[in-house]
N, CA, C and O of each residue as an XYZ file, in Angstrom:
716
protein
N     -18.540     16.634     61.714
C     -19.931     16.990     61.867
C     -20.796     15.999     61.104
O     -20.824     16.012     59.873
N     -21.483     15.163     61.812
C     -22.360     14.200     61.172
C     -23.810     14.643     61.224
O     -24.631     14.145     60.454
N     -24.137     15.554     62.099
C     -25.486     16.070     62.202
C     -26.443     15.064     62.817
O     -26.071     13.938     63.148
N     -27.663     15.498     62.957
C     -28.721     14.649     63.498
C     -29.975     14.900     62.668
O     -30.240     16.031     62.261
N     -30.729     13.868     62.424
C     -31.958     14.001     61.667
C     -33.084     14.437     62.608
O     -33.353     13.778     63.613
N     -33.729     15.540     62.277
C     -34.822     16.078     63.079
C     -36.111     15.944     62.267
O     -36.194     16.409     61.130
N     -37.109     15.304     62.865
C     -38.380     15.073     62.182
C     -38.980     16.386     61.671
O     -39.138     17.343     62.430
N     -39.306     16.420     60.400
C     -39.907     17.601     59.801
C     -38.906     18.640     59.334
O     -39.274     19.588     58.640
N     -37.637     18.475     59.706
C     -36.611     19.454     59.340
C     -35.564     18.823     58.441
O     -35.144     19.425     57.453
N     -35.146     17.623     58.777
C     -34.084     16.960     58.043
C     -32.795     16.984     58.834
O     -32.812     17.055     60.063
N     -31.678     16.926     58.130
C     -30.372     16.881     58.774
C     -30.018     18.248     59.350
O     -30.049     19.255     58.642
N     -29.683     18.276     60.637
C     -29.332     19.512     61.335
C     -27.928     19.352     61.899
O     -27.596     18.323     62.488
N     -27.109     20.380     61.714
C     -25.742     20.369     62.214
C     -25.662     21.120     63.536
O     -26.614     21.796     63.927
N     -24.525     21.003     64.227
C     -24.386     21.647     65.532
C     -24.080     23.141     65.455
O     -23.839     23.772     66.484
N     -24.085     23.710     64.260
C     -24.011     25.162     64.124
C     -25.369     25.737     63.701
O     -25.466     26.922     63.383
N     -26.406     24.911     63.697
C     -27.761     25.316     63.333
C     -28.612     25.519     64.591
O     -28.268     25.042     65.673
N     -29.732     26.238     64.426
C     -30.699     26.407     65.507
C     -32.069     26.023     64.969
O     -32.509     26.515     63.930
N     -32.733     25.136     65.699
C     -34.068     24.672     65.357
C     -35.021     25.208     66.422
O     -34.692     25.204     67.608
N     -36.202     25.670     66.004
C     -37.187     26.175     66.964
C     -38.442     25.316     66.928
O     -38.762     24.682     65.923
N     -39.138     25.317     68.053
C     -40.396     24.589     68.195
C     -41.542     25.588     68.195
O     -41.544     26.527     68.991
N     -42.513     25.398     67.313
C     -43.692     26.256     67.233
C     -44.789     25.643     68.094
O     -45.344     24.598     67.753
N     -45.097     26.295     69.210
C     -46.090     25.742     70.132
C     -47.480     25.713     69.509
O     -48.298     24.867     69.870
N     -47.757     26.619     68.583
C     -49.070     26.644     67.934
C     -49.310     25.440     67.050
O     -50.365     24.810     67.117
N     -48.329     25.121     66.220
C     -48.493     24.002     65.280
C     -47.893     22.704     65.804
O     -48.157     21.629     65.266
N     -47.087     22.807     66.849
C     -46.433     21.605     67.378
C     -45.345     21.071     66.477
O     -45.010     19.887     66.527
N     -44.793     21.944     65.651
C     -43.779     21.478     64.707
C     -42.430     22.156     64.957
O     -42.344     23.213     65.583
N     -41.396     21.517     64.451
C     -40.038     22.044     64.502
C     -39.682     22.633     63.150
O     -40.147     22.153     62.116
N     -38.851     23.682     63.154
C     -38.386     24.247     61.892
C     -36.982     24.812     62.077
O     -36.578     25.177     63.181
N     -36.259     24.873     60.978
C     -34.924     25.450     61.002
C     -35.062     26.961     61.132
O     -35.753     27.594     60.334
N     -34.409     27.541     62.136
C     -34.446     28.985     62.345
C     -33.164     29.643     61.854
O     -33.192     30.742     61.300
N     -32.037     28.962     62.061
C     -30.723     29.535     61.784
C     -29.864     28.466     61.130
O     -29.596     27.425     61.728
N     -29.431     28.725     59.894
C     -28.587     27.791     59.153
C     -27.137     28.254     59.266
O     -26.684     29.085     58.478
N     -26.421     27.725     60.231
C     -25.059     28.168     60.516
C     -24.101     28.061     59.358
O     -23.285     28.959     59.149
N     -24.179     26.973     58.589
C     -23.237     26.828     57.472
C     -23.523     27.854     56.375
O     -22.601     28.265     55.671
N     -24.771     28.273     56.217
C     -25.108     29.275     55.197
C     -24.573     30.661     55.562
O     -24.365     31.500     54.685
N     -24.353     30.898     56.855
C     -23.812     32.196     57.300
C     -22.339     32.063     57.689
O     -21.817     32.836     58.493
N     -21.687     31.065     57.098
C     -20.239     30.858     57.184
C     -19.709     30.336     58.514
O     -18.543     30.565     58.837
N     -20.528     29.648     59.286
C     -20.009     28.939     60.463
C     -19.628     27.540     59.983
O     -20.390     26.585     60.129
N     -18.449     27.445     59.418
C     -18.036     26.209     58.753
C     -16.686     25.684     59.225
O     -16.144     24.754     58.628
N     -16.140     26.263     60.282
C     -14.807     25.891     60.748
C     -14.876     24.747     61.758
O     -14.356     24.869     62.868
N     -15.507     23.650     61.386
C     -15.568     22.468     62.249
C     -16.175     22.764     63.607
O     -17.067     23.603     63.731
N     -15.686     22.072     64.621
C     -16.245     22.194     65.964
C     -16.027     23.563     66.589
O     -16.773     23.943     67.492
N     -15.026     24.319     66.138
C     -14.795     25.656     66.694
C     -16.018     26.553     66.568
O     -16.277     27.377     67.445
N     -16.772     26.396     65.483
C     -17.895     27.286     65.221
C     -19.250     26.656     65.532
O     -20.284     27.125     65.056
N     -19.238     25.588     66.336
C     -20.499     25.026     66.812
C     -21.145     26.025     67.759
O     -20.468     26.593     68.616
N     -22.440     26.243     67.615
C     -23.165     27.155     68.492
C     -23.333     26.471     69.846
O     -23.934     25.400     69.934
N     -22.800     27.092     70.905
C     -22.997     26.524     72.245
C     -23.841     27.426     73.135
O     -24.101     27.090     74.290
N     -24.274     28.575     72.602
C     -25.204     29.451     73.319
C     -25.885     30.344     72.293
O     -25.261     30.770     71.320
N     -27.170     30.627     72.512
C     -27.860     31.549     71.614
C     -29.053     32.171     72.318
O     -29.567     31.645     73.305
N     -29.472     33.299     71.782
C     -30.714     33.947     72.192
C     -31.292     34.610     70.957
O     -30.573     35.248     70.187
N     -32.590     34.458     70.773
C     -33.277     35.086     69.650
C     -33.897     36.379     70.172
O     -34.715     36.361     71.092
N     -33.499     37.496     69.575
C     -33.987     38.803     70.017
C     -35.341     39.124     69.382
O     -35.724     38.508     68.388
N     -36.051     40.068     69.947
C     -37.396     40.399     69.469
C     -37.403     40.927     68.040
O     -38.428     40.849     67.362
N     -36.273     41.465     67.566
C     -36.218     41.962     66.187
C     -35.910     40.856     65.177
O     -35.773     41.128     63.984
N     -35.800     39.599     65.652
C     -35.531     38.473     64.761
C     -34.063     38.163     64.580
O     -33.723     37.156     63.960
N     -33.181     38.999     65.103
C     -31.750     38.691     65.021
C     -31.409     37.646     66.075
O     -32.177     37.412     67.008
N     -30.272     37.036     65.915
C     -29.870     35.984     66.837
C     -28.478     36.284     67.387
O     -27.566     36.668     66.655
N     -28.346     36.099     68.690
C     -27.042     36.196     69.345
C     -26.498     34.796     69.477
O     -27.230     33.870     69.825
N     -25.199     34.632     69.198
C     -24.583     33.320     69.388
C     -23.210     33.457     70.034
O     -22.525     34.471     69.896
N     -22.845     32.417     70.728
C     -21.474     32.222     71.167
C     -21.091     30.838     70.650
O     -21.943     29.956     70.538
N     -19.837     30.653     70.342
C     -19.412     29.389     69.745
C     -18.526     28.590     70.693
O     -17.958     29.125     71.645
N     -18.427     27.318     70.411
C     -17.649     26.392     71.220
C     -16.166     26.759     71.236
O     -15.490     26.576     72.249
N     -15.670     27.269     70.132
C     -14.260     27.646     70.029
C     -14.137     29.011     69.391
O     -15.087     29.794     69.387
N     -12.980     29.291     68.858
C     -12.738     30.571     68.208
C     -13.329     30.547     66.803
O     -13.119     29.597     66.050
N     -14.068     31.597     66.457
C     -14.792     31.638     65.195
C     -14.304     32.773     64.306
O     -13.769     33.777     64.777
N     -14.504     32.585     63.016
C     -14.269     33.627     62.016
C     -15.591     33.834     61.299
O     -16.149     32.889     60.741
N     -16.096     35.059     61.306
C     -17.335     35.329     60.582
C     -17.110     36.497     59.630
O     -16.310     37.388     59.917
N     -17.816     36.496     58.494
C     -17.623     37.551     57.498
C     -17.922     38.942     58.054
O     -18.883     39.134     58.798
N     -17.094     39.891     57.684
C     -17.317     41.270     58.064
C     -16.710     41.671     59.392
O     -16.693     42.854     59.733
N     -16.213     40.706     60.145
C     -15.565     41.015     61.427
C     -14.104     40.651     61.334
O     -13.755     39.516     61.009
N     -13.259     41.602     61.616
C     -11.818     41.378     61.534
C     -11.365     40.500     62.694
O     -11.850     40.643     63.816
N     -10.459     39.616     62.426
C      -9.865     38.793     63.476
C     -10.744     37.638     63.908
O     -11.843     37.423     63.397
N     -10.223     36.919     64.854
C     -10.901     35.743     65.376
C     -11.683     36.110     66.623
O     -11.197     36.832     67.493
N     -12.882     35.606     66.691
C     -13.712     35.786     67.878
C     -13.421     34.647     68.835
O     -13.245     33.506     68.405
N     -13.370     34.936     70.110
C     -13.076     33.904     71.108
C     -14.369     33.287     71.623
O     -15.458     33.822     71.415
N     -14.225     32.151     72.301
C     -15.395     31.425     72.792
C     -16.139     32.143     73.916
O     -17.228     31.716     74.298
N     -15.573     33.221     74.451
C     -16.273     34.012     75.470
C     -17.005     35.209     74.857
O     -17.623     35.991     75.579
N     -16.937     35.354     73.540
C     -17.580     36.465     72.859
C     -18.997     36.086     72.421
O     -19.322     34.910     72.258
N     -19.821     37.105     72.237
C     -21.179     36.927     71.720
C     -21.289     37.800     70.477
O     -20.997     38.995     70.523
N     -21.709     37.203     69.367
C     -21.890     37.949     68.128
C     -23.365     37.957     67.749
O     -24.135     37.078     68.137
N     -23.730     38.964     66.988
C     -25.119     39.117     66.574
C     -25.219     38.958     65.069
O     -24.456     39.563     64.315
N     -26.159     38.147     64.644
C     -26.450     37.925     63.234
C     -27.781     38.612     62.943
O     -28.833     38.168     63.405
N     -27.726     39.703     62.170
C     -28.931     40.441     61.783
C     -29.335     39.921     60.406
O     -28.602     40.118     59.437
N     -30.492     39.257     60.303
C     -30.880     38.619     59.038
C     -31.003     39.618     57.887
O     -31.469     40.743     58.066
N     -30.575     39.178     56.705
C     -30.735     39.981     55.491
C     -31.688     39.292     54.523
O     -31.797     39.683     53.361
N     -32.380     38.255     55.015
C     -33.370     37.541     54.203
C     -34.493     37.092     55.128
O     -34.328     37.058     56.348
N     -35.623     36.752     54.546
C     -36.730     36.252     55.362
C     -36.672     34.730     55.414
O     -35.929     34.098     54.663
N     -37.462     34.155     56.308
C     -37.446     32.713     56.478
C     -36.295     32.309     57.372
O     -35.775     33.124     58.134
N     -35.894     31.038     57.279
C     -34.746     30.627     58.098
C     -33.542     31.512     57.795
O     -33.272     31.817     56.633
N     -32.826     31.921     58.824
C     -31.673     32.797     58.627
C     -30.595     32.051     57.853
O     -29.994     31.097     58.346
N     -30.368     32.511     56.631
C     -29.351     31.912     55.771
C     -28.393     32.969     55.239
O     -27.459     32.654     54.501
N     -28.626     34.218     55.613
C     -27.685     35.298     55.309
C     -27.907     36.376     56.359
O     -29.028     36.617     56.807
N     -26.806     37.018     56.739
C     -26.931     38.037     57.771
C     -25.723     38.959     57.756
O     -24.706     38.697     57.114
N     -25.882     40.040     58.486
C     -24.774     40.944     58.758
C     -24.341     40.668     60.187
O     -25.160     40.674     61.106
N     -23.046     40.427     60.370
C     -22.507     40.109     61.692
C     -21.978     41.362     62.384
O     -21.433     42.255     61.736
N     -22.142     41.419     63.698
C     -21.454     42.424     64.491
C     -21.172     41.861     65.876
O     -21.846     40.940     66.337
N     -20.175     42.423     66.524
C     -19.839     41.979     67.878
C     -20.890     42.543     68.826
O     -21.137     43.749     68.841
N     -21.497     41.687     69.599
C     -22.496     42.119     70.570
C     -21.865     42.290     71.952
O     -22.180     43.230     72.681
N     -20.962     41.359     72.299
C     -20.344     41.404     73.623
C     -18.962     40.765     73.547
O     -18.826     39.612     73.137
N     -17.950     41.512     73.940
C     -16.579     41.003     73.947
C     -16.247     40.585     75.375
O     -15.973     41.427     76.230
N     -16.274     39.294     75.622
C     -16.052     38.774     76.966
C     -14.710     39.138     77.559
O     -14.599     39.307     78.773
N     -13.686     39.262     76.728
C     -12.369     39.594     77.274
C     -12.342     41.017     77.835
O     -11.506     41.330     78.683
N     -13.246     41.879     77.371
C     -13.312     43.242     77.905
C     -13.742     43.263     79.375
O     -13.491     44.240     80.081
N     -14.386     42.194     79.834
C     -14.829     42.120     81.233
C     -14.106     40.990     81.967
O     -14.605     40.464     82.961
N     -12.927     40.625     81.465
C     -12.015     39.663     82.094
C     -12.451     38.210     81.975
O     -12.008     37.377     82.767
N     -13.306     37.880     81.010
C     -13.605     36.475     80.733
C     -12.565     35.992     79.719
O     -12.749     36.135     78.510
N     -11.487     35.427     80.221
C     -10.394     35.031     79.332
C      -9.888     33.614     79.576
O      -9.223     33.049     78.707
N     -10.180     33.031     80.720
C      -9.701     31.688     81.032
C     -10.457     30.649     80.202
O     -11.580     30.896     79.761
N      -9.843     29.502     79.997
C     -10.468     28.416     79.250
C     -11.833     28.066     79.825
O     -12.760     27.778     79.068
N     -11.976     28.084     81.136
C     -13.238     27.728     81.790
C     -14.310     28.805     81.631
O     -15.461     28.587     82.010
N     -13.949     29.959     81.079
C     -14.889     31.070     80.951
C     -15.523     31.165     79.560
O     -16.010     32.224     79.164
N     -15.513     30.051     78.822
C     -16.213     29.947     77.544
C     -17.701     30.158     77.822
O     -18.296     29.395     78.583
N     -18.309     31.177     77.221
C     -19.733     31.450     77.414
C     -20.540     30.362     76.707
O     -20.420     30.170     75.497
N     -21.367     29.652     77.486
C     -22.210     28.610     76.906
C     -23.682     28.782     77.262
O     -24.473     27.847     77.142
N     -24.035     29.971     77.696
C     -25.426     30.319     77.940
C     -25.574     31.822     77.920
O     -24.827     32.527     78.599
N     -26.544     32.336     77.139
C     -26.786     33.776     77.068
C     -28.283     34.045     76.996
O     -29.043     33.268     76.417
N     -28.682     35.137     77.583
C     -30.057     35.603     77.485
C     -30.066     37.103     77.746
O     -29.399     37.591     78.659
N     -30.824     37.821     76.939
C     -30.942     39.260     77.120
C     -32.255     39.530     77.837
O     -33.321     39.098     77.399
N     -32.157     40.247     78.938
C     -33.328     40.643     79.711
C     -33.060     42.012     80.290
O     -32.680     42.936     79.571
N     -33.258     42.142     81.595
C     -32.951     43.416     82.244
C     -31.442     43.644     82.312
O     -30.989     44.749     82.612
N     -30.684     42.619     82.039
C     -29.229     42.669     81.911
C     -28.840     41.649     80.858
O     -29.702     41.137     80.144
N     -27.578     41.354     80.753
C     -27.110     40.294     79.867
C     -26.754     39.121     80.767
O     -25.781     39.182     81.519
N     -27.533     38.065     80.691
C     -27.325     36.892     81.539
C     -26.375     35.936     80.839
O     -26.528     35.645     79.653
N     -25.385     35.449     81.594
C     -24.351     34.585     81.039
C     -24.144     33.362     81.905
O     -24.357     33.392     83.117
N     -23.729     32.294     81.268
C     -23.262     31.104     81.960
C     -21.985     30.680     81.250
O     -21.859     30.862     80.039
N     -21.046     30.121     81.987
C     -19.784     29.661     81.403
C     -19.645     28.156     81.622
O     -20.404     27.561     82.387
N     -18.679     27.552     80.950
C     -18.510     26.106     81.085
C     -17.924     25.700     82.433
O     -17.981     24.527     82.803
N     -17.365     26.646     83.163
C     -16.741     26.311     84.442
C     -16.486     27.527     85.291
O     -17.246     28.495     85.277
N     -15.400     27.459     86.032
C     -15.021     28.506     86.980
C     -14.898     29.845     86.252
O     -14.325     29.919     85.165
N     -15.445     30.906     86.863
C     -15.406     32.239     86.280
C     -15.014     33.253     87.345
O     -15.162     33.014     88.544
N     -14.511     34.389     86.879
C     -14.180     35.479     87.787
C     -14.306     36.790     87.031
O     -13.581     37.034     86.067
N     -15.225     37.628     87.472
C     -15.408     38.967     86.919
C     -15.418     39.930     88.096
O     -15.552     39.497     89.241
N     -15.281     41.208     87.845
C     -15.180     42.199     88.912
C     -16.314     42.062     89.925
O     -17.490     42.211     89.593
N     -15.932     41.774     91.163
C     -16.904     41.693     92.239
C     -17.651     40.379     92.343
O     -18.512     40.230     93.210
N     -17.342     39.424     91.482
C     -18.082     38.161     91.485
C     -17.188     37.051     90.950
O     -16.601     37.175     89.875
N     -17.093     35.983     91.699
C     -16.326     34.841     91.207
C     -16.868     33.574     91.828
O     -17.569     33.599     92.840
N     -16.524     32.467     91.197
C     -16.872     31.163     91.722
C     -15.708     30.243     91.439
O     -15.255     30.135     90.299
N     -15.230     29.589     92.458
C     -14.082     28.708     92.290
C     -14.452     27.253     92.501
O     -13.566     26.403     92.593
N     -15.745     26.943     92.578
C     -16.148     25.553     92.752
C     -16.121     24.826     91.422
O     -16.249     25.440     90.363
N     -15.957     23.545     91.482
C     -15.841     22.743     90.267
C     -17.097     22.807     89.402
O     -17.012     22.651     88.184
N     -18.250     23.031     90.006
C     -19.482     23.050     89.219
C     -19.956     24.466     88.900
O     -21.156     24.687     88.737
N     -19.056     25.407     88.811
C     -19.428     26.795     88.529
C     -20.112     26.929     87.173
O     -20.802     27.919     86.928
N     -19.934     25.957     86.298
C     -20.577     25.996     84.987
C     -22.082     25.916     85.058
O     -22.758     26.081     84.043
N     -22.623     25.666     86.237
C     -24.065     25.661     86.406
C     -24.614     26.996     86.847
O     -25.828     27.148     86.979
N     -23.751     27.968     87.078
C     -24.188     29.281     87.553
C     -24.633     30.174     86.392
O     -24.181     30.024     85.256
N     -25.525     31.097     86.711
C     -25.922     32.145     85.780
C     -25.632     33.460     86.484
O     -26.048     33.667     87.623
N     -24.922     34.342     85.806
C     -24.657     35.661     86.378
C     -25.063     36.731     85.380
O     -25.146     36.480     84.178
N     -25.313     37.924     85.892
C     -25.802     39.005     85.058
C     -24.766     40.114     84.931
O     -24.162     40.550     85.911
N     -24.582     40.550     83.699
C     -23.831     41.768     83.399
C     -24.878     42.872     83.468
O     -25.716     42.999     82.576
N     -24.823     43.667     84.530
C     -25.829     44.700     84.754
C     -25.503     45.969     83.981
O     -24.341     46.370     83.902
N     -26.517     46.598     83.414
C     -26.371     47.800     82.589
C     -25.245     47.617     81.573
O     -24.289     48.392     81.548
N     -25.368     46.573     80.724
C     -24.281     46.292     79.791
C     -24.127     47.365     78.713
O     -25.104     47.937     78.231
N     -22.886     47.614     78.358
C     -22.565     48.383     77.161
C     -22.120     47.322     76.176
O     -21.102     46.661     76.379
N     -22.883     47.161     75.111
C     -22.588     46.103     74.150
C     -21.853     46.670     72.949
O     -21.828     47.880     72.723
N     -21.261     45.773     72.192
C     -20.514     46.151     71.004
C     -19.075     45.689     71.120
O     -18.721     44.942     72.032
N     -18.256     46.136     70.194
C     -16.858     45.715     70.149
C     -16.091     46.111     71.403
O     -15.115     45.455     71.767
N     -16.523     47.175     72.065
C     -15.944     47.566     73.347
C     -17.067     47.417     74.369
O     -17.979     48.241     74.432
N     -16.986     46.359     75.164
C     -18.072     45.992     76.070
C     -17.710     46.277     77.518
O     -16.540     46.267     77.900
N     -18.740     46.531     78.311
C     -18.523     46.717     79.739
C     -19.814     46.413     80.483
O     -20.891     46.326     79.893
N     -19.677     46.256     81.785
C     -20.815     46.014     82.664
C     -20.675     46.964     83.845
O     -19.584     47.115     84.395
N     -21.770     47.605     84.238
C     -21.709     48.503     85.392
C     -21.367     47.706     86.640
O     -20.671     48.195     87.530
N     -21.862     46.469     86.698
C     -21.583     45.558     87.803
C     -22.023     44.163     87.370
O     -22.591     43.983     86.293
N     -21.755     43.198     88.214
C     -22.197     41.828     87.977
C     -22.986     41.367     89.184
O     -22.730     41.811     90.303
N     -23.937     40.484     88.967
C     -24.649     39.879     90.088
C     -24.938     38.423     89.780
O     -25.140     38.039     88.628
N     -24.953     37.632     90.821
C     -25.261     36.219     90.688
C     -26.773     36.072     90.589
O     -27.504     36.556     91.454
N     -27.235     35.419     89.561
C     -28.659     35.211     89.344
C     -29.090     33.838     89.824
O     -30.169     33.680     90.393
N     -28.233     32.834     89.589
C     -28.565     31.454     89.933
C     -27.280     30.702     90.230
O     -26.403     30.610     89.371
N     -27.157     30.164     91.437
C     -26.005     29.331     91.779
C     -26.473     27.885     91.784
O     -27.276     27.485     92.628
N     -25.977     27.117     90.853
C     -26.416     25.736     90.657
C     -26.277     24.887     91.912
O     -27.173     24.110     92.240
N     -25.168     25.029     92.609
C     -24.919     24.187     93.780
C     -25.950     24.423     94.890
O     -26.192     23.532     95.703
N     -26.561     25.619     94.931
C     -27.612     25.887     95.930
C     -28.857     25.048     95.678
O     -29.714     24.928     96.553
N     -28.961     24.466     94.483
C     -30.140     23.688     94.104
C     -29.785     22.231     93.819
O     -30.568     21.502     93.209
N     -28.599     21.814     94.263
C     -28.192     20.425     94.113
C     -27.748     20.049     92.720
O     -27.608     18.863     92.421
N     -27.522     21.022     91.857
C     -27.073     20.745     90.501
C     -25.562     20.736     90.470
O     -24.916     21.659     90.966
N     -25.003     19.703     89.892
C     -23.549     19.570     89.892
C     -22.941     19.597     88.494
O     -21.718     19.580     88.362
N     -23.750     19.638     87.467
C     -23.226     19.635     86.102
C     -23.240     21.020     85.503
O     -23.591     22.003     86.157
N     -22.851     21.076     84.250
C     -22.811     22.331     83.510
C     -24.210     22.693     83.038
O     -24.981     21.816     82.648
N     -24.540     23.961     83.070
C     -25.812     24.476     82.565
C     -25.508     25.236     81.289
O     -24.732     26.192     81.312
N     -26.101     24.833     80.181
C     -25.894     25.574     78.928
C     -27.183     25.632     78.143
O     -27.219     26.212     77.057
């Protein structure tokens, strides 16, 4: 991890999250991954995140992660929630499992979650080919798709009432991964 220098912020690592303030036009550190124990090299690089209205952050990691307070290793298809225990940039939090991807059959290497958003459902994107109940994509560019876990039950035991395709990348001429 060599990081990248971000104007106004300083050195930022790939387990950090930087936000842009449209009012001031400035960048600031929102989430300090190493301060909340995302320190296991590339495995714990943040490859998907969503900031919830309560200020907590959902993340999925590039590889298998270990975070304080959660037993066992989290897989790259899982989504964890960091609830801040301090103000300012998130540098301490309480972790909990938000979504266990293996509970809905996201277990293949290509099913690493690399895009998440919470809305009327839980929107997900994977690095490649995916298959969940009632929905699958076997094309090489499936990593550009976004699908929704409808009426999600979140937590350590996760489920979806159904799945629906929200965006198929190939329908729009996109051939790469969307994350």
